[in-house]
N, C-alpha and C positions, 0 to 999 in steps of 0.2 A: 374418498380420498382427495384431497386437494390436487389440482392436476401440476401445480408448479413442483410440488414436493415428489410427484412421480419421476419427473425428467431430472431431478438433482437438486432442486432449489433448496432443499434443507442441507445438501452437503456444501453448497457455496455459503449458506448461514453458519453452518458449523465451522467452517473454514475461517470464518471472519471472527467467531467466537475464540477459536485457537489461536489467531494472531492477538487478540485482546489480552488473552491469557498469558501469552509469552511477552506481552509489552508490562503486565504488571508482575512478571514474576521477579522475584528478589534476586537480585546480583549484588556481587562486591561494588565499592565504590568505584574503582579502577574501571571495571567492566561496564557499569550503569552509564558512563558518559558515552560508550560505545554502542550501546543498544540500538538496533537497526528498527525502522519503522515497519514492523512486521504487517501493521494493517494495509500500509500502502504497498507492500510487495505483494500480497494476497490480491489487493484490487487490481494492482496491474496485471497480475496474471489473469484472472478472471475477465478484465476488459479485453485482454488479447484472445483468450480461448473461446469465449462465449460473448461476443460483444452485443449481441442481439438480446441478451438478458441482463448483463451488468453495464451500466452505462453512467452517464453523469449523475442522476438522481441517487443511485445506488452509492457512488462515490460521495455524495453529499451526506448520505445517512450513514456510511462508514466514518466519514469524518466526525459527525456529531457523536457518534459512539466513540471515537478516539477522543474528542474532547472531553466527554464524561468519563472515560477511564482515566485519562492524564490530568483530569481537573484543571484544563488549561480554558483560555477564554472561548466562550461557547461560539462556534462558527469560524474559529482559527483553522483547525483541521479540514473542517467541512468545506471551505471555500478552497483550500489548497488541493484536497483530494477531488473535488469537483472538476477543476481545470485540469489537473493530472488526468483524469478519466477522460476528459474531452480530448486531451492531447494524444492519448492511446488510442481511442476510438478512432480519431481521424488517420492514426498512422499503423493500426493495428496489422493489416495486410502486409505492409512492408517489414514490420518489426519480426514478425513470425517466421520469416523465411530467412532470417539472419542466423548464422551459427550462435551458440550460447555467448560466446567470448563478446562479440558485437553487439547481441542483446544487452550485456551487462553493461555495456558503455551507455547505451540508450537509457536504461534503467537508472544508472547513475546521474544523466542528464534529468531524467524525471524527479528522482529524489531530490536533487539540487534545487529543482524548480520549486518542488514543496517547501524546502526549507528557506528558499528566498522570501517565497509568499508569506511564509510563518514570521520571519524576521522582519518583514515590512508590517505586517499587522501588529508585531509587538512594537515596532516603532511607533505606529500610530497611536497605540495605547499607552505611551511614554513609558516604556519598559527599557530597561538598559539593553544597550546592544551586545549581540550574543559574542563570546570569545571563539578561540580558534577550535576548542572542543565541541561547538556546537556544529561543525561542518564533518565531525568524525561519522555518525551514523550514515549518512549517504554513501561513505566509501566502504564501511562495513557490509551495508546492503547490497553494493555491487559486488563483493565478494561472495556473499551469500546467493547471489541470484540464480547460478546454475544449479544449485542443490534446491532452492525453493521452487524453480522451475520444474525440475525432474521429479520431485515430491508431488508436487500439485498435478501435473500431468498424468502419475501413476493414480491419483485419486480420482481425477476427472475420467480416465480410463475405466479404472476399477469399478466406478458408480454410475458409469455412462451418463455423465452430465452433459447435455446438449444445448 
């Protein structure tokens, strides 16, 4: 058996695939605008929980997968997720000790960072400047963070991901 899968590597991979499925799940138009970046939320959790296993390279790969899933400019999410993963790795010991409401505020800043980088890349690609609705998913992700954290922590403990 592959050593990485024995310690929960398959669970990390499955959680990212589940995040991709939530990303492509059909929603009504009014709810589609507020769809959180599930892959970013999952990546933030794993970077905080097991920083020795999930890092910048995994962030880059998850971002490339997100680019493929959303059919965006290849590398747009990859760069943003790699930078976000780096920030989380640098601060993971501080973030983990905060209570969930304070963690949610930090997650909001991280998601806003991702969106700023994506808007910058879109601007470089001469795409139109995003409107106000573009900034709604980080706010929704912030509100969902406590539930994502509790769910992912339960999965990590259940499958002994270390």
